[in-house]
C-alpha positions as CSV (number, residue, x, y, z in Angstrom):
1,X,118.5,120.6,97.2
2,X,114.9,119.2,98.6
3,X,114.7,117.8,101.8
4,X,112.4,115.3,102.0
5,X,110.4,115.4,105.2
6,X,107.9,112.4,104.7
7,X,106.7,109.8,102.9
8,X,103.7,107.6,103.2
9,X,101.4,105.0,101.7
10,X,97.9,104.5,102.2
11,X,97.3,101.9,105.2
12,X,95.5,98.5,104.0
13,X,94.2,97.2,107.4
14,X,93.3,100.5,108.9
15,X,91.6,102.1,105.7
16,X,89.5,99.2,105.4
17,X,89.5,96.6,108.4
18,X,86.4,94.6,107.0
19,X,87.6,94.0,103.9
20,X,90.6,93.0,105.2
21,X,89.0,90.5,107.4
22,X,86.9,89.3,104.5
23,X,89.8,88.7,102.2
24,X,91.7,86.5,105.4
25,X,88.0,84.5,105.7
26,X,88.5,83.8,101.6
27,X,91.9,82.6,102.3
28,X,90.9,80.0,104.5
29,X,87.6,79.1,102.5
30,X,88.9,79.3,99.0
31,X,92.7,80.9,98.7
32,X,91.5,83.3,96.3
33,X,91.9,85.9,99.4
34,X,95.7,85.6,99.0
35,X,95.5,87.1,95.4
36,X,93.1,89.8,96.5
37,X,95.6,90.7,99.1
38,X,98.5,90.9,97.0
39,X,96.8,93.1,94.4
40,X,95.6,95.4,97.2
41,X,99.3,95.4,98.9
42,X,100.9,95.9,95.5
43,X,98.2,99.2,94.8
44,X,98.9,100.7,98.0
45,X,102.7,100.2,97.9
46,X,102.8,101.6,94.7
47,X,100.6,104.8,95.9
48,X,102.9,107.5,97.7
49,X,102.4,110.8,99.1
50,X,106.0,112.3,99.5
51,X,106.2,115.9,101.4
52,X,109.4,117.8,100.9
53,X,110.4,121.1,102.3
54,X,109.3,122.7,98.5
55,X,106.3,120.5,97.4
56,X,104.0,117.9,97.9
57,X,104.1,115.0,95.5
58,X,101.6,112.2,94.5
59,X,103.0,109.2,92.8
60,X,100.6,106.4,91.6
61,X,101.1,103.3,89.3
62,X,103.7,100.3,89.0
63,X,103.6,99.7,85.2
64,X,102.6,103.2,84.1
65,X,103.3,106.0,86.1
66,X,101.0,109.2,87.4
67,X,102.7,112.0,89.1
68,X,101.2,115.2,90.7
69,X,103.1,117.8,92.7
70,X,102.3,120.9,94.3
71,X,104.7,123.4,95.3
72,X,103.7,124.6,98.6
73,X,104.1,128.5,98.1
74,X,101.0,128.0,95.5
75,X,98.9,125.6,98.0
76,X,95.7,127.6,99.1
77,X,93.6,125.0,100.8
78,X,94.2,121.4,102.4
79,X,91.1,119.3,103.4
80,X,91.3,116.0,105.7
81,X,88.3,114.3,105.6
82,X,87.6,111.3,108.4
83,X,84.4,109.5,109.2
84,X,84.1,108.1,112.5
85,X,86.0,104.7,111.6
86,X,88.8,106.7,110.1
87,X,88.9,108.9,113.3
88,X,89.2,105.9,115.7
89,X,92.0,104.3,113.3
90,X,93.7,107.7,112.6
91,X,93.4,107.7,108.8
92,X,91.7,109.8,106.4
93,X,91.8,111.5,103.2
94,X,93.9,114.5,102.3
95,X,93.0,116.8,99.4
96,X,95.2,119.6,98.5
97,X,94.2,122.6,96.1
98,X,96.4,125.1,94.8
99,X,96.1,128.8,93.8
100,X,96.5,127.7,90.1
101,X,93.4,125.7,89.7
102,X,89.7,126.0,91.3
103,X,89.8,122.2,91.6
104,X,91.4,119.8,94.1
105,X,95.1,118.7,92.3
106,X,96.0,116.0,95.1
107,X,93.7,113.5,96.6
108,X,94.5,110.4,98.4
109,X,92.7,108.3,100.7
110,X,93.9,106.0,103.7
111,X,96.7,108.0,104.7
112,X,98.0,107.4,108.2
113,X,98.1,110.4,110.6
114,X,96.5,112.8,108.0
115,X,96.8,115.9,110.4
116,X,100.6,115.3,111.0
117,X,100.9,115.5,107.0
118,X,98.7,118.6,107.1
119,X,100.8,120.1,109.9
120,X,104.1,119.2,108.1
121,X,103.0,121.0,104.9
122,X,101.5,123.9,106.7
123,X,105.1,124.4,108.1
124,X,106.4,124.5,105.0
125,X,103.8,127.0,103.7
126,X,104.4,129.5,105.8
């Protein structure tokens, strides 16, 4: 039986604070910001990175579902990308490549504490 170590969703505020503030201003000016924030929230809540003791799973979608998983024993590379603003807000992009392909199999942006996620995956890889 697999044990789930962590489950994270992309952060809305920290991943794009200027867009978040713009949408809040649109609420005050035109009211359309509510719809834009709702769509953004639904999208972020329906994008999930799950790390278990055996695999890492990326699930996306509300009506249709996309799932990609990589077994930890097959992971050959984990990349974390953070620009200056992302480092300040402690978010980033995690990319995972496995031994089976030459490409990145899992890529997800706006993840809080990406180094903690990488450390959790590394713990189970060894």
